[in-house]
TORPA-4810 file (N, C-alpha, C, O; in nm, 3 decimals):
<nodes>
NODE_1_-0.857_0.769_-3.854_-0.735_0.806_-3.785_-0.743_0.757_-3.640_-0.851_0.756_-3.581_M
NODE_2_-0.633_0.719_-3.585_-0.628_0.662_-3.450_-0.636_0.771_-3.343_-0.612_0.889_-3.369_A
NODE_3_-0.671_0.727_-3.223_-0.671_0.815_-3.107_-0.530_0.867_-3.082_-0.432_0.795_-3.101_E
NODE_4_-0.520_0.991_-3.038_-0.390_1.051_-3.010_-0.380_1.087_-2.862_-0.481_1.111_-2.796_M
NODE_5_-0.258_1.089_-2.813_-0.230_1.131_-2.676_-0.133_1.248_-2.683_-0.035_1.244_-2.757_H
NODE_6_-0.160_1.350_-2.605_-0.079_1.472_-2.608_0.068_1.440_-2.580_0.156_1.492_-2.648_V
NODE_7_0.095_1.355_-2.482_0.233_1.327_-2.444_0.310_1.263_-2.560_0.428_1.294_-2.580_I
NODE_8_0.246_1.173_-2.634_0.311_1.110_-2.749_0.337_1.210_-2.861_0.443_1.209_-2.924_D
NODE_9_0.240_1.297_-2.885_0.256_1.398_-2.989_0.363_1.501_-2.950_0.438_1.548_-3.035_E
NODE_10_0.368_1.535_-2.821_0.472_1.627_-2.774_0.610_1.567_-2.792_0.702_1.635_-2.839_L
NODE_11_0.626_1.442_-2.757_0.754_1.373_-2.776_0.796_1.377_-2.924_0.909_1.414_-2.955_R
NODE_12_0.705_1.339_-3.013_0.735_1.339_-3.156_0.767_1.481_-3.206_0.855_1.498_-3.290_A
NODE_13_0.696_1.580_-3.156_0.718_1.719_-3.196_0.857_1.768_-3.153_0.927_1.831_-3.231_Y
NODE_14_0.895_1.739_-3.029_1.026_1.782_-2.980_1.139_1.714_-3.058_1.242_1.776_-3.084_L
NODE_15_1.120_1.589_-3.096_1.219_1.520_-3.179_1.226_1.586_-3.316_1.335_1.614_-3.367_I
NODE_16_1.110_1.612_-3.378_1.105_1.674_-3.511_1.166_1.814_-3.511_1.224_1.855_-3.612_A
NODE_17_1.153_1.886_-3.401_1.209_2.022_-3.392_1.359_2.021_-3.364_1.422_2.127_-3.364_Q
NODE_18_1.416_1.904_-3.339_1.560_1.894_-3.316_1.605_1.935_-3.178_1.723_1.966_-3.158_G
NODE_19_1.513_1.936_-3.082_1.548_1.974_-2.945_1.601_1.853_-2.868_1.688_1.866_-2.782_V
NODE_20_1.548_1.735_-2.901_1.585_1.610_-2.835_1.598_1.501_-2.942_1.567_1.523_-3.059_V
NODE_21_1.644_1.384_-2.898_1.648_1.269_-2.988_1.581_1.150_-2.921_1.567_1.146_-2.798_Q
NODE_22_1.540_1.054_-3.001_1.473_0.936_-2.948_1.567_0.861_-2.855_1.689_0.864_-2.872_A
NODE_23_1.510_0.793_-2.758_1.591_0.719_-2.661_1.665_0.604_-2.725_1.762_0.553_-2.669_Q
NODE_24_1.621_0.562_-2.844_1.688_0.451_-2.913_1.813_0.498_-2.988_1.894_0.415_-3.032_T
NODE_25_1.830_0.629_-3.002_1.949_0.683_-3.070_2.071_0.668_-2.980_2.060_0.656_-2.858_A
NODE_26_2.187_0.670_-3.042_2.312_0.660_-2.966_2.326_0.781_-2.874_2.289_0.892_-2.913_A
NODE_27_2.379_0.762_-2.753_2.398_0.876_-2.662_2.479_0.987_-2.727_2.574_0.962_-2.801_P
NODE_28_2.439_1.111_-2.697_2.501_1.227_-2.760_2.520_1.337_-2.656_2.439_1.353_-2.565_S
NODE_29_2.628_1.412_-2.672_2.647_1.529_-2.585_2.580_1.652_-2.644_2.576_1.757_-2.580_T
NODE_30_2.526_1.640_-2.766_2.461_1.753_-2.833_2.310_1.752_-2.809_2.253_1.855_-2.771_V
NODE_31_2.246_1.637_-2.831_2.101_1.627_-2.814_2.068_1.530_-2.700_2.117_1.417_-2.698_L
NODE_32_1.984_1.574_-2.607_1.944_1.483_-2.499_1.846_1.378_-2.551_1.774_1.402_-2.648_P
NODE_33_1.843_1.264_-2.487_1.741_1.164_-2.518_1.613_1.201_-2.446_1.616_1.271_-2.344_S
NODE_34_1.500_1.153_-2.499_1.371_1.183_-2.438_1.303_1.053_-2.400_1.306_0.955_-2.475_I
NODE_35_1.240_1.053_-2.282_1.177_0.935_-2.225_1.035_0.969_-2.184_1.006_1.081_-2.142_W
NODE_36_0.946_0.871_-2.197_0.808_0.890_-2.155_0.784_0.819_-2.022_0.773_0.697_-2.017_L
NODE_37_0.776_0.895_-1.918_0.737_0.852_-1.783_0.779_0.711_-1.744_0.694_0.625_-1.723_D
NODE_38_0.910_0.685_-1.735_0.953_0.552_-1.691_0.903_0.522_-1.550_0.892_0.612_-1.467_P
NODE_39_0.873_0.397_-1.523_0.821_0.358_-1.391_0.917_0.390_-1.278_0.875_0.421_-1.166_R
NODE_40_1.047_0.383_-1.307_1.145_0.406_-1.201_1.191_0.551_-1.193_1.294_0.579_-1.131_D
NODE_41_1.118_0.642_-1.254_1.149_0.784_-1.244_1.229_0.837_-1.361_1.261_0.763_-1.455_G
NODE_42_1.259_0.964_-1.355_1.333_1.031_-1.463_1.469_0.964_-1.484_1.538_0.932_-1.387_A
NODE_43_1.505_0.945_-1.607_1.628_0.874_-1.642_1.753_0.957_-1.617_1.756_1.078_-1.641_R
NODE_44_1.856_0.890_-1.569_1.989_0.951_-1.560_2.049_0.958_-1.699_2.018_0.874_-1.783_L
NODE_45_2.134_1.056_-1.725_2.205_1.057_-1.853_2.289_0.930_-1.868_2.353_0.884_-1.773_P
NODE_46_2.287_0.874_-1.987_2.366_0.755_-2.015_2.512_0.794_-2.034_2.545_0.912_-2.047_R
NODE_47_2.598_0.695_-2.036_2.740_0.720_-2.065_2.750_0.788_-2.201_2.695_0.737_-2.299_E
NODE_48_2.819_0.902_-2.209_2.832_0.976_-2.333_2.718_1.073_-2.358_2.703_1.124_-2.469_G
NODE_49_2.638_1.099_-2.257_2.522_1.188_-2.269_2.526_1.288_-2.154_2.559_1.251_-2.041_E
NODE_50_2.493_1.414_-2.181_2.497_1.517_-2.078_2.362_1.545_-2.013_2.356_1.582_-1.895_D
NODE_51_2.254_1.527_-2.088_2.120_1.561_-2.039_2.020_1.456_-2.086_2.033_1.403_-2.196_V
NODE_52_1.921_1.427_-2.003_1.804_1.350_-2.047_1.679_1.432_-2.018_1.677_1.515_-1.926_T
NODE_53_1.575_1.409_-2.097_1.446_1.474_-2.078_1.343_1.364_-2.056_1.338_1.267_-2.131_V
NODE_54_1.261_1.381_-1.953_1.153_1.288_-1.926_1.022_1.365_-1.929_1.011_1.471_-1.867_T
NODE_55_0.924_1.313_-2.000_0.789_1.371_-2.002_0.699_1.288_-1.913_0.698_1.165_-1.920_L
NODE_56_0.624_1.357_-1.829_0.531_1.288_-1.740_0.392_1.350_-1.756_0.375_1.471_-1.743_R
NODE_57_0.296_1.267_-1.785_0.157_1.306_-1.804_0.094_1.320_-1.665_0.042_1.222_-1.611_D
NODE_58_0.098_1.439_-1.608_0.058_1.460_-1.469_-0.093_1.456_-1.448_-0.141_1.400_-1.349_T
NODE_59_-0.168_1.517_-1.541_-0.311_1.531_-1.520_-0.379_1.552_-1.654_-0.329_1.627_-1.738_L
NODE_60_-0.493_1.488_-1.675_-0.581_1.515_-1.788_-0.712_1.563_-1.730_-0.769_1.498_-1.642_L
NODE_61_-0.761_1.678_-1.778_-0.881_1.734_-1.717_-0.954_1.823_-1.816_-0.902_1.859_-1.921_A
NODE_62_-1.075_1.858_-1.779_-1.147_1.960_-1.852_-1.082_2.094_-1.819_-1.031_2.111_-1.708_A
NODE_63_-1.081_2.187_-1.912_-1.019_2.317_-1.882_-1.095_2.392_-1.775_-1.209_2.358_-1.741_P
NODE_64_-1.031_2.494_-1.721_-1.093_2.575_-1.616_-1.226_2.634_-1.660_-1.315_2.658_-1.578_D
NODE_65_-1.238_2.657_-1.787_-1.361_2.719_-1.839_-1.473_2.616_-1.853_-1.585_2.650_-1.892_R
NODE_66_-1.444_2.489_-1.822_-1.542_2.381_-1.825_-1.606_2.363_-1.962_-1.726_2.338_-1.972_L
NODE_67_-1.528_2.376_-2.066_-1.579_2.354_-2.201_-1.573_2.205_-2.230_-1.465_2.145_-2.230_Q
NODE_68_-1.686_2.146_-2.255_-1.696_2.002_-2.272_-1.620_1.951_-2.396_-1.586_1.833_-2.403_A
NODE_69_-1.594_2.039_-2.490_-1.528_1.994_-2.613_-1.376_1.999_-2.606_-1.309_1.962_-2.702_W
NODE_70_-1.321_2.043_-2.494_-1.176_2.050_-2.479_-1.126_1.957_-2.369_-1.199_1.922_-2.276_E
NODE_71_-1.000_1.917_-2.382_-0.931_1.842_-2.278_-0.793_1.906_-2.261_-0.728_1.940_-2.360_E
NODE_72_-0.751_1.921_-2.139_-0.621_1.982_-2.111_-0.529_1.876_-2.050_-0.565_1.807_-1.955_V
NODE_73_-0.411_1.866_-2.108_-0.308_1.777_-2.054_-0.206_1.864_-1.982_-0.158_1.964_-2.037_A
NODE_74_-0.174_1.826_-1.861_-0.070_1.894_-1.783_0.052_1.803_-1.786_0.051_1.694_-1.731_Y
NODE_75_0.157_1.850_-1.852_0.275_1.769_-1.877_0.395_1.826_-1.802_0.429_1.943_-1.816_I
NODE_76_0.458_1.741_-1.721_0.585_1.778_-1.657_0.699_1.745_-1.752_0.701_1.638_-1.813_D
NODE_77_0.792_1.837_-1.765_0.914_1.816_-1.842_1.029_1.818_-1.741_1.057_1.921_-1.680_V
NODE_78_1.094_1.704_-1.725_1.201_1.691_-1.626_1.333_1.673_-1.698_1.345_1.589_-1.787_I
NODE_79_1.433_1.753_-1.660_1.567_1.732_-1.714_1.657_1.684_-1.602_1.644_1.725_-1.487_T
NODE_80_1.749_1.595_-1.638_1.857_1.553_-1.548_1.985_1.579_-1.625_2.007_1.522_-1.732_R
NODE_81_2.069_1.665_-1.571_2.188_1.710_-1.643_2.313_1.696_-1.558_2.309_1.714_-1.436_A
NODE_82_2.421_1.665_-1.623_2.550_1.657_-1.553_2.600_1.796_-1.512_2.671_1.811_-1.413_R
NODE_83_2.560_1.898_-1.590_2.593_2.038_-1.560_2.463_2.119_-1.563_2.385_2.108_-1.657_R
NODE_84_2.443_2.199_-1.460_2.316_2.272_-1.447_2.281_2.361_-1.567_2.166_2.360_-1.610_E
NODE_85_2.376_2.437_-1.623_2.339_2.522_-1.737_2.284_2.444_-1.856_2.197_2.493_-1.928_P
NODE_86_2.333_2.323_-1.878_2.285_2.243_-1.991_2.137_2.209_-1.973_2.060_2.217_-2.069_A
NODE_87_2.097_2.171_-1.854_1.956_2.141_-1.827_1.868_2.264_-1.843_1.757_2.255_-1.896_G
NODE_88_1.916_2.379_-1.796_1.840_2.503_-1.809_1.819_2.540_-1.956_1.711_2.586_-1.993_K
NODE_89_1.921_2.520_-2.039_1.908_2.553_-2.181_1.809_2.463_-2.252_1.736_2.508_-2.341_L
NODE_90_1.806_2.336_-2.215_1.706_2.246_-2.274_1.566_2.292_-2.236_1.477_2.294_-2.321_V
NODE_91_1.546_2.328_-2.110_1.416_2.379_-2.067_1.378_2.504_-2.146_1.264_2.519_-2.190_H
NODE_92_1.473_2.593_-2.165_1.446_2.717_-2.240_1.403_2.686_-2.383_1.311_2.748_-2.435_R
NODE_93_1.470_2.591_-2.446_1.436_2.553_-2.584_1.294_2.499_-2.591_1.219_2.534_-2.683_S
NODE_94_1.257_2.415_-2.498_1.122_2.356_-2.497_1.018_2.464_-2.467_0.913_2.469_-2.533_I
NODE_95_1.046_2.551_-2.370_0.952_2.659_-2.338_0.930_2.750_-2.458_0.817_2.794_-2.483_R
NODE_96_1.036_2.779_-2.534_1.022_2.867_-2.650_0.937_2.804_-2.761_0.882_2.877_-2.844_N
NODE_97_0.926_2.672_-2.763_0.838_2.606_-2.859_0.692_2.605_-2.812_0.601_2.625_-2.892_L
NODE_98_0.670_2.582_-2.684_0.534_2.568_-2.631_0.471_2.701_-2.590_0.349_2.717_-2.595_L
NODE_99_0.553_2.796_-2.549_0.506_2.928_-2.508_0.612_3.031_-2.552_0.690_3.079_-2.470_H
NODE_100_0.613_3.063_-2.683_0.718_3.152_-2.736_0.719_3.290_-2.670_0.620_3.333_-2.612_P
NODE_101_0.832_3.355_-2.679_0.850_3.487_-2.619_0.744_3.586_-2.667_0.691_3.662_-2.586_I
NODE_102_0.713_3.586_-2.794_0.619_3.682_-2.850_0.473_3.642_-2.832_0.383_3.717_-2.871_A
NODE_103_0.446_3.526_-2.774_0.309_3.477_-2.761_0.255_3.508_-2.622_0.260_3.424_-2.532_A
NODE_104_0.205_3.630_-2.605_0.151_3.670_-2.476_0.033_3.580_-2.440_-0.061_3.569_-2.518_H
NODE_105_0.037_3.517_-2.324_-0.072_3.430_-2.281_-0.063_3.290_-2.336_-0.152_3.209_-2.312_G
NODE_106_0.043_3.257_-2.409_0.059_3.122_-2.463_0.048_3.119_-2.614_0.027_3.221_-2.679_G
NODE_107_0.063_3.001_-2.666_0.056_2.978_-2.811_-0.082_2.921_-2.844_-0.128_2.829_-2.777_R
NODE_108_-0.148_2.977_-2.947_-0.285_2.939_-2.979_-0.295_2.883_-3.121_-0.226_2.927_-3.212_Y
NODE_109_-0.384_2.784_-3.137_-0.419_2.726_-3.266_-0.297_2.692_-3.350_-0.270_2.756_-3.452_Q
NODE_110_-0.224_2.591_-3.307_-0.105_2.547_-3.379_-0.103_2.396_-3.387_-0.175_2.328_-3.313_W
NODE_111_-0.022_2.344_-3.476_-0.016_2.200_-3.497_0.110_2.143_-3.434_0.221_2.187_-3.464_T
NODE_112_0.091_2.045_-3.348_0.201_1.975_-3.282_0.203_1.834_-3.342_0.128_1.746_-3.299_M
NODE_113_0.287_1.815_-3.441_0.286_1.688_-3.513_0.155_1.672_-3.586_0.123_1.754_-3.673_G
NODE_114_0.078_1.571_-3.554_-0.052_1.545_-3.617_-0.168_1.606_-3.541_-0.282_1.595_-3.584_S
NODE_115_-0.140_1.668_-3.429_-0.246_1.714_-3.338_-0.263_1.865_-3.343_-0.166_1.940_-3.330_L
NODE_116_-0.387_1.910_-3.362_-0.418_2.052_-3.355_-0.432_2.092_-3.209_-0.515_2.037_-3.137_L
NODE_117_-0.351_2.187_-3.165_-0.351_2.233_-3.027_-0.430_2.363_-3.018_-0.404_2.458_-3.093_V
NODE_118_-0.527_2.368_-2.926_-0.604_2.490_-2.905_-0.516_2.597_-2.841_-0.514_2.712_-2.885_A
NODE_119_-0.444_2.559_-2.736_-0.347_2.650_-2.676_-0.248_2.571_-2.590_-0.278_2.462_-2.543_Y
NODE_120_-0.131_2.630_-2.573_-0.030_2.574_-2.482_0.032_2.691_-2.407_0.055_2.798_-2.462_S
NODE_121_0.060_2.666_-2.280_0.117_2.771_-2.196_0.192_2.709_-2.079_0.175_2.590_-2.050_T
NODE_122_0.273_2.789_-2.014_0.343_2.743_-1.894_0.240_2.725_-1.783_0.158_2.813_-1.758_V
NODE_123_0.245_2.611_-1.717_0.156_2.586_-1.603_0.231_2.615_-1.474_0.183_2.690_-1.389_W
NODE_124_0.349_2.555_-1.459_0.438_2.583_-1.345_0.575_2.613_-1.402_0.625_2.540_-1.488_R
NODE_125_0.634_2.719_-1.356_0.766_2.759_-1.404_0.874_2.659_-1.368_0.856_2.572_-1.282_G
NODE_126_0.986_2.671_-1.434_1.100_2.581_-1.414_1.155_2.596_-1.272_1.172_2.707_-1.222_E
NODE_127_1.183_2.482_-1.209_1.235_2.484_-1.073_1.320_2.360_-1.047_1.311_2.259_-1.117_Q
NODE_128_1.403_2.370_-0.944_1.487_2.256_-0.906_1.403_2.146_-0.844_1.301_2.172_-0.780_K
NODE_129_1.446_2.023_-0.866_1.386_1.908_-0.797_1.478_1.869_-0.682_1.600_1.867_-0.698_L
NODE_130_1.421_1.837_-0.567_1.505_1.797_-0.455_1.567_1.658_-0.478_1.509_1.574_-0.548_P
NODE_131_1.683_1.636_-0.421_1.751_1.506_-0.429_1.732_1.432_-0.298_1.722_1.492_-0.191_H
NODE_132_1.728_1.302_-0.308_1.716_1.220_-0.187_1.841_1.135_-0.170_1.838_1.013_-0.181_D
NODE_133_1.950_1.202_-0.144_2.073_1.127_-0.120_2.185_1.166_-0.213_2.219_1.284_-0.225_G
NODE_134_2.243_1.068_-0.278_2.363_1.085_-0.359_2.331_1.153_-0.492_2.295_1.086_-0.589_D
NODE_135_2.342_1.284_-0.497_2.310_1.361_-0.618_2.425_1.354_-0.718_2.538_1.391_-0.688_A
NODE_136_2.393_1.308_-0.838_2.494_1.304_-0.945_2.454_1.393_-1.061_2.532_1.415_-1.154_V
NODE_137_2.331_1.444_-1.057_2.283_1.531_-1.164_2.212_1.652_-1.105_2.174_1.653_-0.988_T
NODE_138_2.194_1.753_-1.191_2.112_1.869_-1.158_1.976_1.843_-1.221_1.964_1.835_-1.343_Y
NODE_139_1.873_1.830_-1.139_1.741_1.794_-1.187_1.648_1.915_-1.177_1.645_1.984_-1.075_D
NODE_140_1.573_1.938_-1.286_1.481_2.051_-1.292_1.350_2.006_-1.356_1.349_1.911_-1.434_R
NODE_141_1.241_2.074_-1.321_1.111_2.042_-1.378_1.038_2.172_-1.415_1.047_2.272_-1.345_V
NODE_142_0.968_2.166_-1.525_0.874_2.271_-1.565_0.749_2.200_-1.614_0.756_2.087_-1.662_A
NODE_143_0.635_2.265_-1.601_0.509_2.201_-1.639_0.432_2.291_-1.735_0.433_2.414_-1.723_S
NODE_144_0.366_2.228_-1.830_0.292_2.299_-1.934_0.150_2.246_-1.940_0.125_2.128_-1.914_Y
NODE_145_0.059_2.334_-1.976_-0.077_2.287_-2.004_-0.098_2.299_-2.153_-0.070_2.401_-2.215_Q
NODE_146_-0.149_2.191_-2.210_-0.171_2.183_-2.354_-0.316_2.140_-2.375_-0.355_2.029_-2.340_I
NODE_147_-0.395_2.230_-2.431_-0.537_2.204_-2.451_-0.565_2.169_-2.596_-0.511_2.230_-2.688_A
NODE_148_-0.649_2.068_-2.614_-0.688_2.023_-2.748_-0.837_1.996_-2.749_-0.896_1.965_-2.645_C
NODE_149_-0.895_2.008_-2.865_-1.035_1.965_-2.879_-1.039_1.814_-2.869_-0.952_1.745_-2.921_R
NODE_150_-1.139_1.764_-2.803_-1.152_1.619_-2.786_-1.168_1.549_-2.921_-1.123_1.436_-2.937_R
NODE_151_-1.231_1.616_-3.017_-1.246_1.554_-3.149_-1.111_1.548_-3.220_-1.089_1.456_-3.299_Q
NODE_152_-1.021_1.641_-3.195_-0.886_1.633_-3.253_-0.811_1.516_-3.192_-0.739_1.445_-3.263_S
NODE_153_-0.827_1.493_-3.063_-0.760_1.381_-2.997_-0.811_1.247_-3.050_-0.738_1.148_-3.049_L
NODE_154_-0.935_1.245_-3.096_-0.990_1.121_-3.151_-0.965_1.109_-3.301_-1.015_1.017_-3.366_S
NODE_155_-0.887_1.202_-3.358_-0.850_1.195_-3.498_-0.954_1.249_-3.595_-0.944_1.226_-3.715_G
NODE_156_-1.054_1.320_-3.544_-1.158_1.377_-3.631_-1.117_1.516_-3.676_-1.039_1.583_-3.608_Q
NODE_157_-1.168_1.561_-3.790_-1.135_1.695_-3.840_-1.183_1.804_-3.744_-1.279_1.783_-3.669_P
NODE_158_-1.119_1.918_-3.748_-1.148_2.029_-3.658_-1.289_2.083_-3.678_-1.361_2.106_-3.581_Y
NODE_159_-1.327_2.102_-3.801_-1.458_2.164_-3.828_-1.556_2.063_-3.884_-1.671_2.098_-3.912_A
</nodes>
């Protein structure tokens, strides 16, 4: 099995859960498109689209507990929305998948696409992003930490 990256598996998982659609799909006012860290920053909604989601792989590190067998990915989820409530609802949908309401302390031992996740939790809560000039969208960011065993990332069995 090939090496996996948390950001790629998260993108595939959000598409599979029906929260977003691939960027190659036709623009929709129902489902936002999802983008992986474009060089020129978070994408503006296209014509016929209300919201876009951009995933940014902010940091890969050993967990705070310094367990050599785990790696933690810190992922920023950025929305750009024509109307602020639409962006907030997309964030809420994503948060409910990665850190559900009933999961005190985060979600543990679950499968995100092909990847076994040790735990996922909110790293930084949802907040506004500042604009530098001509604002045409409401931009928000939330960040999540997603920990996986390094052997799972390399495609090896858990046990």
